[in-house]
N, C-alpha and C positions, 0 to 999 in steps of 0.2 A: 911806361904801360908799353905794354905791346898790343898789336892788331891782329884779329881773331887768327889769323895766318901763323901769326908769332914769327912775323919776317922783317919787322923793325921794331924798331923801342920810337916811343915820340915823347910821353911825361913819365917821369918818376912816378913813383906811388909810395907809399910810404907805412910799414906797420912795425910796432916792434914786437909783435907776436911771430912765432915760427906759423909760417903757409903751409898747410900740408894739402888744399886742393883749390884749383882755379877752374871757373867756367863761366865763360859768357854768355850773356846773355841781352839783345839789343846790342843796344853802343856799349854797354856795361862788363865790367869785370868782375862776379861774385870771387870771393873767396872764404875758405874755412880757416879759421884760425885758432890753434892751441896755447895753450900756458899762457896765460894773458899777462901782461909786465907786471899789474896789481897783481897776481893770484898765480902765481908760477907753479905748475909741476901739480896740480889740482883738478880733479875730475870734475864733471861737471860743469867746463869754465868755458866751452868751446863757444866761439863768434862767428858767424856769419856776415861778410861784410862788404859793402860796394865801394867798386873804384870806378868814378866818373872819368868815362873816356875824354873829353874834352880839358877834363880841370885835373883830372889826378887824385881829387879828393875822396878822402874814404869818410865812409856812412858806415855804423855799427844797425846792422840791420836786424840781428837778432843775436843774443848772448846767453850764456848757459843753457845750450841746447842738448849737446852731445860729451861724451866721453870719450878721449881717444880718436875722435873721428880721422879717417883716411881719405883723399880723396872728394871730389864735385866734379859730378855731371848733371846736364839737364837733359829731360825726358823729353819725349814728344808732347808731353801734357803739361809743359811750360813749369813744370815743376824741377827743384834742383833735388839733387838725391845724393846721400854721403853715409860712409858706416856710421855707426856708433861700436865704442868698444872694438875698433881694428886692431888693434893691440891687446891683445890677453893671452893670457897662459891657462884661464880656466875653462873646462870643457862647455861646449853648449852657448857660452857667448857671442856676443856680433850680433849685430842686426843693421836693417838698412832703414835709414830714416828718409821720410818724403817732405820736403820743405814746400809750401803750398807758396807761393806768389801773392 
């Protein structure tokens, strides 16, 4: 796992799913995963997972919450934000999702 300044690697974290966004909250690293191993290439299957800094343990926080999200940031309100339908060719697709802690 990286520290919040991405200056060194301390613990491995493991995920079978592609990660499209990372954000720190306190001492834990949150990630948005797409196309879960058990349901590949499907929409509405994104996961929000937490990697504990001290152990590297992965915990699923939220599942099936978005389709084709991209990125993850923490806002000043403490919520995490990601896109929904970040990759789409349909006009007017796309939105920002607020994930409340």
